[in-house]
N, C-alpha and C positions, 0 to 999 in steps of 0.2 A: 504494500500499500504505498502510495507516495504521499508525503506530507507536503504542504504550501508553505506560505509565510511562516516562519519561525516556529513550525513543527504542528501547525494546526491544517486540518485537511481542508481543502476547500469544498465548501458545501453549496454555495450560492453561484448562480451563473449571473453574470452582469450585463448590462445592455450590450457591450461590445463583443459579447462570444460570438463563435460563426453561427450559430442559430439565428442570432439577430440581424446579421448580415446578410440574408437571403435577400432575394431579388423583391423589392418593393415596389409595386406599379402604381399609376395614380388613381383616383377614385372614379374614374372614367368606367371601370368595370362594373363598380357598383350602382351607377347611374343607370348604365344599360340593364344591369338586372331587374330593375324597376320599369324602366320604360318598355323593353321589348316584349314581356308578356302583356301590358297593357296595350300596345300596338297590335299584338296578335289578337287580342280578345275583341278590341275594335274592328279590325279588320274582317274577322270572321262574321261577326254582325252584319257588317256591310255585304258582304260576299253571299249569306246564306239565301236571301231571296233571289240572288242568280242561280244560285244552285238548285232551289226548289221550282224556279220556273223551267230550269232545263230537264229536271228529272219529272216534275208531276205538271207541268204546264200544259194548257190546252188552248187551242186559238179558235175563235169565233167571230162573228160580227156583232156588234153594240150598236145601239141608239145613243147618239149625240145629245144630250139634255141642254147642255150650254157650252159655251166658249166664251172665256172671260180672261182680257190680258190684266196681270196683277203687276202694279209697280210697287217696289219696295224702297222707300226711302233711308230708312234706318236699319240696323242691323249690323253685322259681321260682314256679310258678304252683298247685301245692297242688290240691285238690278233688277230685271222685269221677266217675267215666264207667261207662258199660257196655260190656264187652269182650263182642263176639258174634263166635264163630268158627263158620263154615260152610264147607261144602264143595259143589263144583260140577263139571260137566264142561266143559272148554274145547272149544268148537266146532271150533276150527281144529285143536288137536293131539290131540284124544280122550284126554287126560288128567284125571284128576280133580285138581282144586287144592283145598286146604285152607287157607284164609285167615280174616282175622279183620278187623273194624271197631271203633273205638271211637266209642261214641255218648253224647251228652249225657244226663244222668239223666232230663232232660225229654221223650225219646222213649218211646214205649211199649215195652214188654218184648216182643220177636220170638217169633213161635208157633215150630211145627215147621218151616215153610218161610218163606222171604223172599225178595222181589224183590232182586236185586242188579244192580248195573252192572259190567262189567268190562272191561278191555283185553286181547283175545287175545294169547297167547303172551308177555305180562308178569306174571311172578308178583309178587304183591303188590300188582297194579293192580286190585282190586276195592273195592266198597264197597256199602253198602246202598243201593238205589234211594232217592233224595231227599235223600241225605247229601252234600250240596253243600258245597263252600269258597267261598261267595261273596265273602266278605272278603280272601281272597288274590287274587282276580281284580279286585276292586276296587282294591287296593294296587297291583297291577300296573299299571293304568290310570293311577293316579295317579303313580305313579313315571315312566312312559313319559311322561306329560304335562309334569310337572316337569321330566325331563330336556331334553324340546324347549324349554321355554321358558327352562330355565338356558342351554343350548346357544345359543338366540337371543340371549339376553344379552350372552353371552361373545363372540359372533360381533360384535354391534353394539359392544361395548366394544373389541375389536381393531381393528375399521374406524375406530371414533373415534381410536385410538391412532396408527393409521398416518396417517389425516388431519392430526392434530397434528404428528406428526413431519415431514411433508412441507411444512406451514406453516412450522415452524420452520426447515427447511432453508432455504426459500425465503427467509423474512426475512434469514437469515445470509447469504445469497449477496447480496442487495440491499445490505444493512448491514455491510460486512466489519470495521468497527472496534469492533464487539462482541466 
């Protein structure tokens, strides 16, 4: 047994020990650990309806009830859009549904009837045919890809930390005077 200063055995490790000198990254990883899951949840919600329209969606003609141009002066996004109200018969429930869709002003004004996509038995689950939200799907794919990349990096760093700890413990056992 090796004795340290003046015959006393070294019991405590000080902050300058080799263990304390491990690679210490910035706090950016911690911020990502909070942000990435939130982005993934938000993007999943946004892409959910696109998936439902793809899997369960049906297409039929609907009767246009009204077309209104809505102008927003306040709020985060501002701008204007067309609000199209229409009614149609849900084929599975045999009920008439009256719903609406918000279209950009660049779309042509709808006529008396329009083609719509809808999800049966889901009130509020309809839109004009062709009015897809591709950006939300792309955002979801990017978030899932980013999550896998970040998870892989996190796993790699955890394995590296375990290997460094094992090396440290092996060296400590070989050289007990440290």
